[in-house]
Phi, psi and omega in degrees: 000333180282325181292326172298315174299322181297317177301331179267327185291310179309297181303323180292319178295318177296319179293321184287322180289328183268347181302312180300321178291325179290323177293314181302310183300321182289324174298314181299320177291324179294313184292321177300319178292315178300319179297316183296321177288331183250017174286140179278136184275337180228150180293161181286130179227152173280159181286328178254144185293149172291145176245000000 
């Protein structure tokens, strides 16, 4: 009976334990992707030159 509980408990405990890290990593990858796609290639300038 104890071995059957261990067969179920171990994967559930690993999943619950690693879930916060997976969520954090997915947010980091999302932020990095959005930042990479929206980065400006040239600095902001106005159409007419400043005097």
